[in-house]
C-alpha positions as CSV (number, residue, x, y, z in Angstrom):
1,M,90.6,113.2,105.0
2,Y,92.7,111.3,107.6
3,N,90.8,111.6,110.6
4,K,93.0,110.7,113.9
5,S,90.3,110.2,116.6
6,L,88.2,108.2,114.5
7,A,91.3,106.0,113.7
8,L,91.9,105.7,117.1
9,L,88.2,104.9,117.9
10,I,88.4,101.8,115.4
11,A,92.2,101.0,116.7
12,T,90.3,100.9,119.9
13,L,87.3,99.1,119.2
14,S,88.5,96.4,116.5
15,F,90.8,95.1,119.8
16,T,87.9,93.5,120.6
17,L,87.5,91.4,117.8
18,H,89.2,88.1,117.8
19,A,90.4,85.3,115.5
20,E,87.3,83.6,115.1
21,D,85.6,86.7,113.9
22,F,87.4,86.5,110.5
23,G,86.5,84.6,107.9
24,D,87.4,81.7,105.8
25,P,90.9,82.0,104.2
26,E,89.7,79.7,101.4
27,L,87.0,81.7,100.7
28,G,89.4,85.1,101.1
29,K,91.7,83.7,98.5
30,L,88.9,83.3,96.0
31,K,87.7,86.9,97.0
32,S,90.8,88.5,96.2
33,P,91.4,87.9,92.4
34,S,92.4,92.0,92.2
35,C,94.9,91.4,95.4
36,V,97.4,89.1,93.6
37,F,98.2,91.8,90.7
38,C,99.9,94.0,93.6
39,H,100.2,91.2,96.2
40,S,100.5,88.3,94.7
41,V,98.8,84.7,95.6
42,T,101.2,83.9,98.0
43,G,101.0,87.5,99.7
44,D,104.7,88.3,98.3
45,N,104.8,91.9,96.8
46,T,105.2,92.0,93.6
47,N,106.6,95.3,93.5
48,Q,108.7,96.9,96.4
49,N,106.0,99.9,96.3
50,Y,103.5,97.3,97.6
51,P,103.3,95.8,101.3
52,D,103.7,92.2,102.0
53,L,100.4,90.6,103.3
54,K,101.8,87.0,103.9
55,G,101.4,86.1,107.8
56,Q,100.3,89.7,108.8
57,D,97.9,90.2,111.5
58,P,94.0,89.6,110.4
59,L,92.9,92.5,112.4
60,Y,95.5,94.9,111.2
61,L,94.8,94.2,107.8
62,F,91.1,94.2,108.0
63,N,91.3,97.6,109.5
64,A,93.8,98.7,107.2
65,M,91.2,97.3,104.0
66,K,88.2,99.0,106.3
67,M,90.2,102.8,106.8
68,Y,90.9,102.3,102.9
69,K,87.2,101.6,101.9
70,N,86.0,104.4,103.9
71,D,88.3,106.9,102.6
72,Q,89.9,107.3,106.2
73,R,93.8,106.3,104.5
74,E,95.9,108.5,102.3
75,G,98.9,107.6,100.6
76,A,100.1,107.1,96.7
77,Y,97.8,104.0,96.7
78,A,94.8,105.0,98.5
79,D,92.3,105.6,95.5
80,M,93.3,102.4,93.9
81,M,92.8,100.4,97.1
82,K,89.3,102.5,97.5
83,A,88.4,101.3,94.5
84,Q,89.1,97.7,95.0
85,L,87.4,97.3,98.0
86,S,84.6,99.4,97.2
87,R,82.4,96.6,96.0
88,L,83.7,94.0,99.0
89,S,81.4,93.6,101.9
90,E,82.5,93.2,105.8
91,Q,82.6,89.5,105.4
92,D,84.4,89.8,102.2
93,I,87.3,92.0,103.8
94,K,87.2,89.7,106.9
95,D,87.8,86.4,104.3
96,I,90.3,88.5,102.4
97,A,92.2,89.3,105.7
98,A,92.1,85.6,106.8
99,Y,93.6,84.5,104.1
100,Y,96.6,86.6,103.5
101,A,96.8,86.0,107.7
102,S,97.1,82.6,106.8
103,L,100.1,82.3,105.0
104,S,103.3,81.5,106.3
105,K,105.9,84.1,106.5
């Protein structure tokens, strides 16, 4: 279930993160093989139902993935995203966020 108070707390605390807290974009590219089926290697969506990730703020991407992983986001693809993220560590998620954020729009 989506808990607005928890989401607000996460968002507030996450503003203390800086770019250097994120991982290596090159490692993120290697760690994102399942992401490319919907979001492509270049971050452009392959289907209009999926968001573009290219050039997004790394903090936004990191928080969104953490919320999916922790079952705090709802939507048509929430279960799929949770399953895809379930085996990734926090560092893996940081690397993937850094990768997609590093791509030019």
